[in-house]
Structures are given as C-alpha cells and as structure tokens.
MIFI-559891 format. One record per residue (C-alpha): residue number from 1; x, y, z. Coordinates in pm, whole numbers, plus 50000, padded with zeros to 5 digits. Example, Ala and Ser with C-alpha at 12.3 -4.5 7.8 and 13.67 -1.06 7.14 Angstrom:
<pts>
   n  east north    up
   1 51230 49550 50780
   2 51367 49894 50714
</pts>
This chain:
<pts>
   n  east north    up
   1 54382 49380 45790
   2 54069 49160 45790
   3 53747 49383 45678
   4 53369 49314 45645
   5 53285 48995 45451
   6 53249 49044 45055
   7 52969 48803 45001
   8 52989 48641 45313
   9 53353 48558 45278
  10 53602 48733 45501
  11 53876 48930 45280
  12 54087 49214 45268
  13 53936 49520 45125
  14 54086 49758 44931
  15 54113 50125 44996
  16 54097 50218 44595
  17 54471 50134 44552
  18 54548 50042 44184
  19 54625 49668 44113
  20 54800 49601 43761
  21 54727 49262 43616
  22 54778 49135 43215
  23 54525 49022 43013
  24 54419 48665 43082
  25 54509 48694 43443
  26 54369 48449 43737
  27 54211 48476 44058
  28 54518 48330 44215
  29 54695 48604 44001
  30 54473 48886 44177
  31 54463 48717 44529
  32 54843 48732 44503
  33 54832 49094 44474
  34 54627 49182 44711
  35 54745 48882 44982
  36 54435 48698 44983
  37 54306 48343 44976
  38 54260 48228 44584
  39 53962 48007 44733
  40 53803 48308 44897
  41 53790 48480 44534
  42 53611 48217 44381
  43 53350 48255 44621
  44 53275 48608 44608
  45 53265 48556 44189
  46 52999 48291 44278
  47 52840 48541 44505
  48 52832 48771 44193
  49 52694 48511 43971
  50 53028 48423 43798
  51 53168 48046 43775
  52 53516 48057 43761
  53 53836 47821 43911
  54 54109 47978 44074
  55 54360 47902 43793
  56 54122 47992 43490
  57 54247 48286 43265
  58 53938 48517 43304
  59 53859 48833 43101
  60 53927 49182 43169
  61 53559 49236 43252
  62 53541 48996 43513
  63 53866 49120 43673
  64 53694 49492 43652
  65 53395 49364 43807
  66 53579 49185 44127
  67 53792 49481 44168
  68 53497 49688 44188
  69 53363 49449 44475
  70 53687 49433 44632
  71 53744 49801 44617
  72 54061 49808 44429
  73 54100 49964 44080
  74 54203 49735 43797
  75 54415 49830 43580
  76 54459 49582 43284
  77 54790 49629 43118
  78 54804 49666 42760
  79 55006 49399 42520
  80 55262 49678 42435
  81 55320 49762 42775
  82 55332 49403 42865
  83 55626 49339 42634
  84 55803 49670 42740
  85 55821 49555 43089
  86 55930 49198 42983
  87 56206 49344 42776
  88 56313 49605 43055
  89 56329 49293 43307
  90 56593 49187 43019
  91 56755 49549 43040
  92 56660 49569 42654
  93 56553 49898 42480
  94 56310 49844 42175
  95 56234 50117 41945
  96 56521 50327 42089
  97 56795 50447 41817
  98 57139 50415 42017
  99 57427 50650 41937
 100 57465 51036 41896
 101 57363 51215 41627
 102 57647 51097 41372
 103 57584 50749 41416
 104 57268 50808 41232
 105 57294 50744 40875
 106 57038 50798 40584
 107 56780 50505 40528
 108 56558 50473 40257
 109 56176 50537 40315
 110 55970 50270 40355
 111 55608 50265 40148
 112 55294 50085 40206
 113 55082 50059 39881
 114 54710 50110 39964
 115 54367 50164 39787
 116 54027 50021 39689
 117 54020 49617 39614
 118 54103 49554 39221
 119 54248 49941 39157
 120 54580 49792 39061
 121 54781 49814 39403
 122 54948 49436 39276
 123 54990 49566 38948
 124 55162 49885 39015
 125 55401 49677 39216
 126 55455 49445 38944
 127 55531 49697 38752
 128 55781 49868 38997
 129 56000 49522 39084
 130 55879 49377 38715
 131 55806 49008 38831
 132 55445 48883 38833
 133 55307 48790 39098
 134 54916 48897 39060
 135 54857 48550 38832
 136 54961 48352 39169
 137 54673 48557 39340
 138 54375 48345 39427
 139 54063 48554 39267
 140 54318 48837 39185
 141 54316 48957 39545
 142 54649 48966 39730
 143 54667 48703 40015
 144 54946 48775 40189
 145 55204 49080 40291
 146 55507 49070 40135
 147 55795 49345 40151
 148 56036 49427 39826
 149 56296 49694 39723
 150 56314 49907 39448
 151 56551 50176 39312
 152 56465 50504 39128
 153 56719 50813 39024
 154 56679 51143 39174
 155 56868 51428 39064
 156 57129 51163 38919
 157 57173 51026 39242
 158 57039 50632 39299
 159 56781 50620 39538
 160 56616 50292 39744
 161 56257 50242 39843
 162 56131 49972 40044
 163 55768 49863 39967
 164 55546 49665 40199
 165 55220 49528 39992
 166 54922 49467 40172
 167 54617 49296 40120
 168 54343 49476 39892
 169 54034 49281 40025
 170 53843 49458 40334
 171 53892 49145 40569
 172 54233 49181 40579
 173 54192 49540 40720
 174 54405 49443 41061
 175 54681 49310 40828
 176 54608 49650 40623
 177 54645 49858 40941
 178 54946 49693 41048
 179 55106 49750 40733
 180 55049 50157 40772
 181 55177 50160 41131
 182 55523 50005 41036
 183 55553 50270 40726
 184 55687 50583 40643
 185 55509 50714 40307
 186 55171 50550 40182
 187 55066 50544 39809
 188 54709 50566 39782
 189 54613 50428 39438
 190 54260 50529 39334
 191 54130 50399 38978
 192 54066 50691 38728
 193 53788 50526 38591
 194 53596 50437 38903
 195 53713 50744 39147
 196 53711 50713 39507
 197 53540 50404 39658
 198 53456 50321 40029
 199 53774 50089 40088
 200 53971 50406 39930
 201 53839 50622 40250
 202 53898 50353 40486
 203 54299 50320 40345
 204 54330 50683 40356
 205 54175 50708 40738
 206 54443 50425 40808
 207 54735 50607 40664
 208 54615 50933 40820
 209 54601 50746 41183
 210 54952 50625 41145
 211 55024 50985 41037
 212 55234 50947 40740
 213 55266 51133 40426
 214 55058 51021 40130
 215 55144 51043 39782
 216 54826 50925 39556
 217 54884 50714 39231
 218 54591 50832 38990
 219 54580 50443 38848
 220 54436 50317 38480
 221 54470 50640 38317
 222 54477 50425 37976
 223 54118 50311 38040
 224 53835 50450 37883
 225 53628 50682 38121
 226 53943 50756 38314
 227 53897 51106 38467
 228 54227 51191 38669
 229 54077 51526 38768
 230 53763 51405 38894
 231 53968 51182 39129
 232 54171 51485 39270
 233 53830 51649 39336
 234 53680 51348 39536
 235 53996 51342 39729
 236 53988 51722 39820
 237 53684 51647 40032
 238 53895 51409 40240
 239 54174 51667 40307
 240 54409 51585 40047
 241 54464 51890 39811
 242 54655 51835 39494
 243 54958 52028 39458
 244 54840 52182 39164
 245 54536 52305 39343
 246 54758 52476 39617
 247 54787 52202 39821
 248 55052 51975 39938
 249 54991 51642 39819
 250 55175 51508 39500
 251 54945 51339 39287
 252 55085 51152 38984
 253 54886 50980 38678
 254 55020 50637 38589
 255 54902 50308 38438
 256 55045 50029 38622
 257 54957 49825 38292
 258 55128 49983 38059
 259 55450 50087 38296
 260 55360 50444 38228
 261 55488 50734 38472
 262 55618 50469 38720
 263 55939 50663 38771
 264 55788 50976 38840
 265 55555 50793 39095
 266 55916 50680 39254
 267 56052 51022 39238
 268 55720 51180 39393
 269 55737 50963 39687
 270 56161 51020 39750
 271 56126 51406 39717
 272 55795 51371 39976
 273 55980 51181 40187
 274 56272 51412 40171
 275 56055 51712 40240
 276 55811 51571 40536
 277 56075 51320 40713
 278 56419 51252 40882
 279 56462 50915 40754
 280 56778 50821 40968
 281 56886 50488 41156
 282 57210 50375 41314
 283 57342 50052 41135
 284 57594 49986 41404
 285 57369 49873 41688
 286 57196 49531 41743
 287 56926 49479 41499
 288 56552 49545 41560
 289 56222 49542 41357
 290 55923 49391 41252
 291 55764 49080 41103
 292 55604 49127 40838
 293 55510 48791 40711
 294 55528 48463 40830
 295 55487 48110 40681
 296 55589 47735 40745
 297 55802 47613 40433
 298 55837 47210 40373
 299 56194 47216 40286
 300 56313 47575 40520
 301 56074 47495 40808
 302 55987 47841 40968
 303 56054 48143 40763
 304 55957 48495 40821
 305 55987 48826 40640
 306 56124 49094 40894
 307 56192 49469 40818
 308 56463 49587 40980
 309 56394 49914 41145
 310 56753 49995 41307
 311 57079 49800 41331
 312 57205 49551 41129
 313 57090 49222 41120
 314 57409 48954 41027
 315 57381 48545 40994
 316 57432 48416 41283
 317 57257 48660 41496
 318 57046 48531 41785
 319 56710 48678 41738
 320 56335 48670 41910
 321 56073 48745 41703
 322 55715 48734 41930
 323 55703 48419 42041
 324 55942 48251 41813
 325 56338 48272 41835
 326 56662 48104 41672
 327 56985 48139 41531
 328 56967 48302 41187
 329 57081 48001 40959
 330 57046 48227 40646
 331 56871 48535 40486
 332 56737 48597 40138
 333 56657 48922 39990
 334 56325 49003 39771
 335 56497 48876 39447
 336 56571 48506 39662
 337 56946 48573 39646
 338 57158 48470 39982
 339 57274 48825 40158
 340 57508 48812 40474
 341 57373 49130 40619
 342 57079 49358 40590
 343 57087 49718 40712
 344 56800 49959 40811
 345 56454 49952 40613
 346 56587 49650 40427
 347 56324 49354 40398
 348 56487 48991 40435
 349 56341 48646 40454
 350 56508 48509 40767
 351 56545 48102 40813
 352 56627 47938 41162
 353 56329 48009 41369
 354 56145 47751 41632
 355 55822 47833 41496
 356 55608 48064 41294
 357 55578 48404 41474
 358 55268 48634 41388
 359 55243 48897 41129
 360 55321 49207 41325
 361 55541 49071 41596
 362 55832 49276 41640
 363 56160 49099 41630
 364 56494 49207 41828
 365 56862 49057 41842
 366 56963 48961 42147
 367 57329 48836 42285
 368 57238 48492 42429
 369 57009 48216 42303
 370 56892 48153 42656
 371 56794 48496 42685
 372 56583 48437 42346
 373 56445 48171 42460
 374 56307 48319 42758
 375 56177 48602 42613
 376 55977 48388 42379
 377 55862 48161 42618
 378 55709 48466 42842
 379 55555 48594 42519
 380 55403 48282 42432
 381 55266 48227 42790
 382 55106 48587 42805
 383 54957 48509 42490
 384 54793 48185 42531
 385 54640 48331 42894
 386 54477 48596 42687
 387 54369 48344 42439
 388 54205 48130 42724
 389 54029 48444 42859
 390 53887 48583 42537
 391 53765 48189 42459
 392 53584 48169 42791
 393 53224 48118 42765
 394 53078 48389 43016
 395 52761 48190 43198
 396 52591 48343 43501
 397 52382 48102 43751
 398 52102 48331 43685
 399 52091 48169 43289
 400 52264 47819 43335
 401 51938 47638 43317
 402 51886 47793 42995
 403 52208 47766 42855
 404 52200 47393 42975
 405 51892 47305 42765
 406 51972 47141 42431
 407 51915 47366 42126
 408 51922 47714 42312
 409 52297 47803 42241
 410 52407 47662 41930
 411 52773 47660 41909
 412 52995 47669 41597
 413 53412 47530 41689
 414 53640 47579 41432
 415 54030 47528 41372
 416 54195 47731 41132
 417 54516 47611 40925
 418 54659 47832 40668
 419 54967 47910 40481
 420 55095 48226 40663
 421 55047 48373 40976
 422 54904 48709 40846
 423 54605 48517 40697
 424 54512 48281 40977
 425 54536 48638 41179
 426 54325 48795 40958
 427 54069 48535 40928
 428 54028 48474 41287
 429 53982 48877 41322
 430 53698 48884 41067
 431 53530 48563 41161
 432 53546 48707 41546
 433 53356 49004 41446
 434 53062 48812 41278
 435 52742 48893 41436
 436 52415 48691 41435
 437 52266 48722 41717
 438 52312 48565 42074
 439 52162 48213 42005
 440 52486 48108 41823
 441 52810 48104 41959
 442 53145 48089 41744
 443 53438 47941 41922
 444 53822 47933 41764
 445 53967 47650 41928
 446 54282 47661 41757
 447 54489 47838 41486
 448 54822 47754 41338
 449 55011 47790 41005
 450 55096 47448 40801
 451 54928 47189 40701
 452 54603 47025 40841
 453 54764 46734 41094
 454 54631 46432 41252
 455 54641 46649 41573
 456 54388 46889 41452
 457 54152 46631 41323
 458 54214 46471 41703
 459 54107 46799 41830
 460 53820 46823 41599
 461 53689 46489 41680
 462 53675 46562 42030
 463 53490 46903 42007
 464 53280 46851 41679
 465 53464 47144 41525
 466 53519 47252 41160
 467 53870 47244 41029
 468 53931 47545 40765
 469 54235 47471 40539
 470 54326 47827 40412
 471 54594 47760 40121
 472 54687 47416 40284
 473 54591 47079 40248
 474 54554 46761 40489
 475 54870 46587 40495
 476 54958 46210 40582
 477 54705 45989 40727
 478 54508 46290 40826
 479 54251 46293 40532
 480 54164 45928 40609
 481 54133 46016 40959
 482 53880 46298 40883
 483 53680 46079 40694
 484 53709 45788 40931
 485 53603 46035 41186
 486 53374 46186 41015
 487 53554 46549 41044
 488 53432 46833 40802
 489 53744 46942 40669
 490 53674 47245 40402
 491 53971 47413 40173
 492 53949 47769 40072
 493 54186 48029 39881
 494 53992 48316 39911
 495 53926 48450 40222
 496 53562 48611 40125
 497 53425 48283 40045
 498 53513 48153 40394
 499 53367 48436 40572
 500 53039 48410 40374
 501 52988 48033 40467
 502 53077 48061 40794
 503 52810 48336 40841
 504 52576 48120 40660
 505 52660 47808 40858
 506 52620 48019 41180
 507 52264 48124 41043
 508 52188 47767 40954
 509 52174 47855 40592
 510 52481 47639 40458
 511 52329 47327 40303
 512 52548 47154 40058
 513 52537 47315 39705
 514 52472 47079 39413
 515 52510 47138 39058
 516 52356 46905 38753
 517 52620 46715 38564
 518 52516 46567 38211
 519 52641 46209 38158
 520 52506 46115 37825
 521 52209 46196 37567
 522 52038 45861 37365
 523 51816 45895 37058
 524 51537 45657 37051
 525 51538 45474 36740
 526 51272 45230 36805
 527 51016 45115 37069
 528 50961 44749 37193
 529 50615 44675 37392
 530 50663 44414 37686
 531 50372 44328 37907
 532 50603 44266 38198
 533 50831 44591 38159
 534 50580 44809 37958
 535 50765 45042 37656
 536 51169 44946 37619
 537 51309 45211 37414
 538 51574 45090 37139
 539 51840 45372 37149
 540 52160 45494 36999
 541 52418 45664 37253
 542 52464 46024 37102
 543 52729 46134 37356
 544 52882 46073 37672
 545 52763 45755 37865
 546 52418 45642 38001
 547 52435 45501 38321
 548 52187 45218 38514
 549 51971 45395 38789
 550 52060 45749 38726
 551 51814 46049 38657
 552 51676 46162 38287
 553 51489 46390 38144
 554 51269 46282 37828
 555 51322 46594 37517
 556 51098 46572 37236
 557 51143 46833 36928
 558 51403 46999 37166
 559 51129 47037 37471
 560 51139 46915 37768
 561 50858 46649 37818
 562 50911 46464 38129
 563 51151 46527 38402
 564 51287 46332 38699
 565 51283 45997 38544
 566 51492 45702 38636
 567 51705 45459 38434
 568 51569 45126 38582
 569 51649 44926 38305
 570 51981 44876 38091
 571 52027 44611 37804
 572 52304 44523 37506
 573 52117 44247 37315
 574 51997 44027 37591
 575 52249 44125 37875
 576 52161 44333 38170
 577 52449 44609 38175
 578 52567 44904 38425
 579 52650 45154 38146
 580 52666 45196 37767
 581 52887 45447 37600
 582 52873 45620 37274
 583 52827 45516 36972
 584 52691 45217 37097
 585 52305 45056 37083
 586 52099 44930 37367
 587 51775 44912 37522
 588 51641 45159 37779
 589 51358 45128 38019
 590 51204 45412 38190
 591 51010 45238 38463
 592 50649 45332 38470
 593 50677 45581 38245
 594 50580 45481 37883
 595 50481 45788 37675
 596 50795 45788 37464
 597 50823 45817 37109
 598 51052 45754 36776
 599 51322 46054 36752
 600 51305 46142 37114
 601 51601 46253 37316
 602 51671 46084 37660
 603 51924 46297 37842
 604 52107 46159 38163
 605 52238 46316 38446
 606 52347 46354 38792
 607 52368 46587 39093
 608 52706 46653 39246
 609 52778 46877 39549
 610 53019 47142 39398
 611 53319 47151 39543
 612 53416 47486 39779
 613 53655 47719 39645
</pts>
C-alpha cells in the first residue's frame, strides 16, 4: 500500500521488516526487495543530502541510513554468509566432513610459526626443512606466506607436520591473522636475548583469538645475554605458564642457527596436538581447503599454494578458489616435485587456474567446469561491488561546494601491482589504515598480481595515479609509455618502505632524496693569469674524471675553503673539452672564483636522486 511520502516522494513504507542486502548493493537492489521504483529511492537519498545513482554500489552506512528513513531494518550479509548462501544454491556444503566416524582418519597437525620480527621465525623453518629461504627475503623480512611439510619421530613412529610460514613484519597483520585461522597449533618464537616484544604479544593474541594451542620456542639460546628463564616469567603474565612451573604450555629452548633442539620442538608440537586436539579428516570426499598464497608465474600462469583441509585433491579435478577456477593441470609438493594427489593437511602448488586468487580464499572441488565458472563469476561480481562501495567518496550537498574548490581536498590515487596476492592484499590493508586527516584522501583504483602493464599506465594516465610495483617491474612497452605520459612508477621490495613513503606523500612531505656522488679530484700544479677569464688552474686529475658544468669544492690542506663552485671551463692544451680522465693534465676555470693556490685540490661532484629501494 502507498504510505505517506518520504521527502515528498510517495513510497511503500516498511513496518520494521528486515531487508537483507549484500555488501556493495545498489538502490536498485534495495528497490527490488521492497517493490519500489529505484528512481524514487534516488530522490529520497537526495533529500537526505546524498547523491547516489540507482545502479551505483553504495557503502553499508548509506543502505542503513536509507533503511532507517524508510522504516526497514537493513541487514548487511557478511562475506562468509554470502559465500555459504552461494554454495548452498549449488547444493554444496563447505567446511563439513562427510562420512561416519570410521571414515575419519588421523591427519598431520597444521602449525603456524609466529613471533616478533627478527626473532628467528624464518631461520627456524629454515632449520626444520634444511633449505635456505632467508637469503631471498628483502631486508630479512618474510614477504609471503608459504607452506611446507616436515617429519619427526615420536615413540618410534614417523609423524608428519605441516608448517605455514607467516610474514614477520607488523604490516602483515592481516595475513598473520589468517595464518592463525587456518592452523591447529601455533609455535610462538621468542628470542632469549630480547624477551617478549610488542609483536610477540600481537602474535599471541592472534593465536588466542583463533583458539589454538601454543608451543613456545625460546630461540637464540646460544647468543650472549640469552635468558630463557626470563622469557618464561614474562609469558606467565600473558597466561602462558610453562609445564615446569605447573602450567600446561610446553617451552623448548632452541637455537635455530645452530640447529639445536629442533627435534625436541617438533616432538613437543606432536605431543601437544595429541593431547589437546582430535585431528582427523575424511580423505575420500571431494577436496576442500584454503589458498595460502598465489602469484602469477611467467611460464606457468596463475599458481596457488593450497592447503588441503579435508578430502583428497587429484590432478584433473575441477576446482574453484575464491573468484578463480580451473582444472588441476599439475601439482607440486613443497620440494618442487610433481605429485598426483594430496590428502588432508598437505600443502601443494596447483597449476591450471584462470586467474590469481586471493590469499585466504577457500577452495573446493566440484563435479563440472560450468559449476566452477558460475561460482567464481558470482564471487567476482560480489567482490567487485563491495570494492566499488568502499571506494565511493561520500559527498553531501552541504559540503559539495567546499569539495569542488581546488586544493580543499587532496587526493592521492594509487595502483598496486605485486608478485603475490597475499603481499598485495596486506599492502592495500596497511595503506588504507593510514590516517593523515580529513584534508587528504587515499584511493586505491586498482590492485593486481603480475608485472606493471600498459593497461595500468593507461589507467594511471587518466586518473593521475601513482603506480606501485611491489617485487615486480614494468613489462614490454609499459616503461616507455610511463616515461612518455609522465606517470610515476615506483618500485619496492620491502613493504614498510611503501607505507613510509605513501604516508609522507599524503602529508606532503615526500621530496626527492638526493645523494652526492664524487666524480673526480684534480690537484692544482700551476696557476695561469688571464685578463679575460681570471685565474686558470693547471691541474693533474688524481682520481675519477672532471667534467664541465659540474659542481666543485676547493680543498686546501684537507679543509674545504670554498663550496658550491662550478667547473665553467675545461681545456686540454688549446682545445675545449667536456671531460678529462684520471692521469691526464688540463686547465680548469672556476668562473668568477679566483682565490686558488698551488697544491689546492678541486673535488667535483654531482647530486643524483637516490633510487627508492
């Protein structure tokens, strides 16, 4: 029935009914739910001081505001609920073990190594799997989540363990939290010489939130100043009481560098798992699990590291991972060897996906390619709408005038490209948390995995965006195109450098950094007087080369007597030259500066912009 008008628009008013809407829904979606005309809702939003089109994805708060005005209770469906409803529409149950008790067989525990940066997490994994990944990490900080399998002997029986390696820097909190959710047991690494640090507490809180048992590895016991007892005392304050103090947490003193007590640590993990958890899964059902990491490989295309949580994944299976899908062409284990199938708690690298999924996306095996494609497309559309809604800058009619005035709202547009989806996601999450006041706005127009392409440069050109390449470079003609269009492409390999510089840019502080590069030194052997040019120094080039029109300083007895001079004239015999190399003689004119003496040294240099690491 038609009710009184809302803001002068005749609309069916609600009676407090609940309207369920997904993230990034439009006014058209709302109108369909309440059987109203979308144009009328646009008018209502205008009356409320919001400019929104009928098909535009709008933020959650806008939908809630509209619902309140229309006397409806708007319920925004969570991403997990949306996904569950989507899978139910295809008659698929995710996260459920099929079969009776007899079908459940023991599986290895999944272990996450957590702790403060530089306390030896990567070194510990290094010692466990006897390989060396730490040298490949920029700045000694782990950049991606990886998954590896190890074995140990407990009570004369070989037991397997699966390790998830989470990044150590605080900017990767989102990934670390996800790592904890996908795990059975957490190893908390604490350095015996440093003790409990801020990120140790942060990691501990993630593990507790995920309700997983914790085993503490007290590392660096071989380092001077190591005090394992102090670590035990500190962690007691956070509810982790060592067994020897009457608690139930196993503490193991180790040295990852020396490989000391690693077996004892693995044994402690297995014993904790046996005591606290019932780790079983059905290996016979269709495989389900989690994408740990994903990236674009030049030779193989989109590849994803997945952790099989239940069932068995086989080559040839059709799988859907987040908004990617495909038939499994090949699988590689953590040693890089091809395998045909992977059972519960096994990490594998999967080839054959259509695109790069996100770190933390769930995966499942389905019967038909068509089903996989439909699920992936619906997930992609849902994520796209949610992203559009998040990007929308809400401008009310009251402050529209101010916003349009040049210089009142500064906006920094970014395009992020990275080598792996986990890094890109963590980088975006960290950047969006930067708080530099209301006058500055940060927008991430696009993020993706792979090299910086011409399409990215096109988008940057049209929107005055800065392109960030994280562990990737521009490919093909993209570099020349960026130079031609004047697009700023910045390359980084360590995540906190990006955060520091973007924060500085948002605050208007980021200026090019220059460093002084010494070009050459010349010793004055003789002085020639010229009525036209003043004093000319006859020199011998002692090191490097001296070039015309570069900066110079004059040194006398090792002390600087004149700064900011210019090499205005350079001669070899009677010829003007542009440079003179080491070991040769020549004449130098310093312009109007004439206070030179024999045995003085002319040091030339230039200021070069420092490349960003």
